[in-house]
N, C-alpha and C positions, 0 to 999 in steps of 0.2 A: 749733579751728584746723586748716585743711587742711594735710596734709604736703606737702613739696616733691615727694617721690617716692612713688608708690603704684600698684600694679597695678589699683586701682579706676578709674584714668583710661583704661585700655586697652580695655575691652569694646566701645565703639562702633567702634573700628578693627578689632578682631577680627571683629565682626559684618559690617562692610563687606567684609572679605576673604572671609568665608563666603558672602556674597551673590554676589560675583564668582566664587568657586570653584564654587558651584552653577550659575551661568550657563555656566561653562567646561564642566562635565559635560553640561549641556543642549545646548550647541553641538555637542559631540562626538557625542551621540546623534542629533541632526538630520543631521550630516554623514554618519554611517554609512548613513542612509536617503536620502542625496542630496537632502535638503530645503533649504529657504530659511531662513537664519539672521537674516532681517530683524528679527523680533520680539526675538530675543536682543540684537541690536545696539542697538535702540531702548531696551530696558530697561537695558542697560549704560550708555548715555549718560545716561539719566534718573537712575539711581542716582548716577552720578558727579556730575552737575550739582546734584542736591539736597544731597548730602553736602558738596561743596566750595563750591558757589555760595552756599549759605544758612548757612554756618558763622558762628559768632560771632567774638569777638576771640581768635584762636588764635596760638600761637607768639609771635614777637617783631616782625615787620615792620609790624604795625599801628601800632606806635609811630612809624614813619616816615610811613606812608601816610595815617593818620587826620588828623594836622595838615595835611598837604599838601592833602588833599581838603577839609578845613574852610576852609582859606585860599584855595582856588581860587575864582576869579570865575566868573560865567556869561557867555555870549555877549552878554547884555544890558548888560554893563559893559566896554566896549572899553578904557577906561583901566586898569581892574583887570586885564584880560588882559595889557596891556603890562607892568604892574608884576610880574605873576606870572611872565612869561617872563624879565624882567630880574633878578628875585630881589632887588629893592630892599628893604632892611631885613629880609630873610629869607635868611640865609646858607645854610640847609639846602636851599633851593630851587635853589641853584646846582648841587647834586649830582644833580638830577633831569633826565634827558634831555628834549629838546623834544618828541619823539614821545609820550612818556608824559604830559607836561604837556598836550598837545593832547587826548589821550584823556580826561584828567580833566576838562578844561573842558567838553568835549562831554557827558560823563556828568552832570556837575554841573548843566548846563543843562537836562537832562531830569529829574533827581531829585537832590535835595540830600542824601539820606541816604548816608552812607559805605558802607553795605552794598551799595549799587547797584554800586559799583566791584568788589567781590568777586563779585557775581552775574555781571556782564558778563565779568569776567576768566575765571571758570570756564567760561562759555559759549563764549568764544573758544577756550579750551584744549581743551575736549571736542570741538569741531568739528574742530580740527586733528588731535587724536588719532584721531578717527573716520576722517578722510581718510588718515592715516598707516597705520593698521592695516588698513583696507580695501585699500589699494594694495600694501602690502609684507608684511603678516603672514599666514602660512598658518593661524594660529589667532587669531581676532579677540579673544576675551575673554582669552586667555592674554597677549596684548599688554598689555591693561589691568592684569592681575595683576602682570606684570613691572614696569609703570610704578609701581604701588603699592609693590612690594617694593624697587625700586631707584630711589630719589631722588624718586619722584612726590609724596610727602607734603611734602617740603621745597620742591619746586618750586611746589606749589599754595599752601602756607601763607606762604612767606617770599620767593618770587622772582616777585613780580607783574610786575616789569619784565624781569628775566632770562628769564622763561618765554616772553615774546613773541619775544625774540631767538632763543631755542632753537627754538621752533616754526616760526618763519620760516626758520630754517636747515634744519629737517627738510623743509619744503615745497620748499626750493631744491635738495635732493639730486637731483631729477630733472634739473635743469639741469647738474649735474656730469656725469651720465650722458650727456645729450644734447650736451654740450660747447657750452653756450649761455652765454657769460660775461656778456652784458648782463643777462639775466633773473636769473642767479645773484647778481650784484653789486647789482642793484636790490633783490632780496629781502633780502639781508643788510645793504644800506645802510639800508633801512627798519628792520631789526632794531637797527642801530647807533643809530638815533634813540630806541630804547626802552632799550637798555643798552649801555654801552661795551664789555662783554665780547664782543660780536659781532665785534669786530675780529679775534679769533682765528680766525674762520671764513674770513676773506678768503683767506689763503694756501692753504687746503685745496683750492680749485678746481684748482690746478695739479698735484696729485699723488694726491688721495684715490681716484681711479678706477683707479690703477695697482697692480699686485700688488707688495707689499713682498717682497724676497728673504727666504727662510727663515732665512738666516744672520743677517740684521738682526733679524728677529722674535725668534728664540730667543736670540741674543746679548744683545739689550736686556733680555729677560725675565730671563735669568740674572744679568746685571750689576745690574739693578734689585733683584732679590731679595737680592743680596749687600749692596748699599747699604742696603736697607730693614732686613734682619735684623741687619746690623752697626751700624745707626744711625750710618752714616758721614755726617758733615755736610760738604757741599760747597756747598749753596745759601746757607747763612748768611754765609760769607765774601764771596760774590759780592754778596749784598744789602747788606751793610755797606760794601763797597768802592764800590758804585754810590751809596749814600747819602752817603758821605764825598765822593765826586766832585762831587755836586751841592750838598752842604753844606746848612746851614740846617735847615729843617723836615724835609727829606728824610733828612738824617743822623739827626735825632732819631727819626723814624718807623722807620727801618731798625734802629737800636739797640733801640728800644722793642719792636718785633715780635720781634726776635731773642732778647731777654732775657725776654720774657713767655712763660711756659710755656703759657698759654692758646692762643697762636698758633703757637709754635715747637716744641712737643713732638710727636714722631712717635707713631703709634698703637701700634707694637709688634705682637706676635702676638695677633691678635684673631679673632673669628668672621668679621669682614669680610675680613681678610687671607687666612684659610683659604679662604673662599668664592671670592675673586678668584684665588687660586693654582690651585685645581682647575677653576674656570670657564675659565681660560686654556687649560689642558691639554685640557679637554673640547671647547672650541670648535675649537681647531686640530687636534685628533685627528679631529674630524668635518668638517674643511674640505671634503674632496672630496665627501662625501655631501651636505652642505648645498649645495655648488655645483651638484649635479645637480637639487636642488629649486628653487634660485633661477634657474638656467639663464642668467641675464644676468651675464656675467663682470664687467662694470663695477659693477653693483649689489652683487655678491658682494664685490668688492674694497672698495667704499665702506663696507659694514657691518663687515667684518673690520678695515679700517684704523682706523675709528672706535673699535672695541673695543681695538685695539692702542694707540692714543693714550691711551685711557682708562686702560688698565692701566699703561703706562709712566709716565704722569703720576702715578698713585697711588703707584707704587714709588719714583720718582726724587724726588718732592717730599715724601716722608714726614716730613722734619724740620719742615715747616711745615704744621700741621694746617689752617690757614685756606686755604692754597693747594690742599690736597687737596680740601677741600669745594667751593671755588669752581671749580677747573679741571676736576675729573672730571665735575661735573654737566653741563658743556658737551658731553660726548661719551657720556653714559650711555645715549642712545637706542639704541645698538648692542645692549645687553642686551634691550631690549624687542622686538627683531626676531629676534635670533639664538637666544634660548632657545625661542621657538615653533618655529623650524626644527629645533632639536635634538629637540624632542618629535615632530615629524612623521617623522623618519628612524628612530625607535626601533621595534623589534619590539613586538608586543602586550604581552608580559610586562614588558618594560622600560618601556613606557608606563605600566603600573600602578605600577611602582616610582617612576618620575618623578612621577606624580600623588600618591603617598603622601608622597614627600619634599617636594614642593611644598606640600602641605597642612601638614606639620609646620614647614617653614622659614618659610612665609608667616605662620602663626600666631605663631611665635616672633618674627618681625620686628615684627608688629603689637603684640605685648605689650611687647617690650623697647624699641621705638623711641618709644612713646607713654605711658610710665609716669611722666611728670612733669606738674606742675600747669598749665604753660602749654599743654599739649596736652589739657587737660580739655575734652571736646567739648561745644559748645553749638550749637544751630541756631535761627535766628531764626523759623522756622516754628512752633516749640513752646516755645522758651525766651525769656527776656528779658535778654540780655546787656547789661551797661552798661559804658561806657568807663571810668568811675571805678574800678569793681572790677577791670577788666582792668589798669589802670595800677598799682593797689595790688598785685595779684598779681605782676606782672612786676618791680616795684621790690623786692619782698620776697624773691623766690625766684631771680632771674636769676643772681646770682653763684654759687649752688650748682649750678645747671643747666649753666652755661657754664664751669664750672671745668675744669681740665686733665683730659684723658682719661687713664685709667690702664689 
């Protein structure tokens, strides 16, 4: 019988990190000689696509998307398409946004195997990431490494819908800079058709390009740490009050989430908190030097403001673990860009220190984030994953894996 937790599940992820780390070193060697990194870029994209696109049934969201894909009609069945969009006799379909339903129908019309959805999803994601890191990152591979370390795995495995909204938002950042509201809202309107969380991106157009006052930045950071470390609950009363105001199922949901330790327990002092605390200080200490590298003041403000929102969300919503997971992921892309800029401004000796810490921390993250059985890696190119076994594993082990964080 396979155990719920074991470090034997981690090696494929460590190996993936090692490949990207080698590509990172190779890229830097090429850059020193003013060479072209095109080969490194293509290898980076290929490794990403094979690892994520051809994965088996990993993590938990296949439980949602597999039956949706199985129930989806093809374009040859117009009546089935109408039923699929209306969600007749399939309540869970009502939770799936129309943009994602359209994508599923198109893919199902090409190939009926569920894995085709994962393949195309990963292809879309890696093309967006390639665009993002080519356009904004001074270190291409380091951007991918930061993606892996900071939320990338959960985005690829569990956020098939959310990821499209996130990447469309990333694409729309240029329209904030250019002050082009039509293109910005069209991009994120399409994102909204894939996941409702895209609604949080709409207000950002009006202020994300502006520099936040230092008093606001540091004041919110200090207050957030007080709330976080003191485990002061102020969200819970608000959630319960709103639930009671609307009554019925909303009241029950609010009380249920507030009383369930799986959803409402804060994280406490963890490696994640320590990392975020020192990252905040490091980024804002380096603000002026990074600004000289980015040169475009609006883009500088956009990435720092995204990071600020990420950090404040993490600290202020600490009493709701589920809110931390969902909300911070919407703004984590700031990490993928700002850390490569920190690397570029370092002197040679500190670059070596950064590289050494990156190797240790990345290895640590890959080992400890993937040591449970639902992350046991399988690839359809050389394995034969089955849905029955995947369901068996998740039903047997999910309660232990998603138990309250301590």
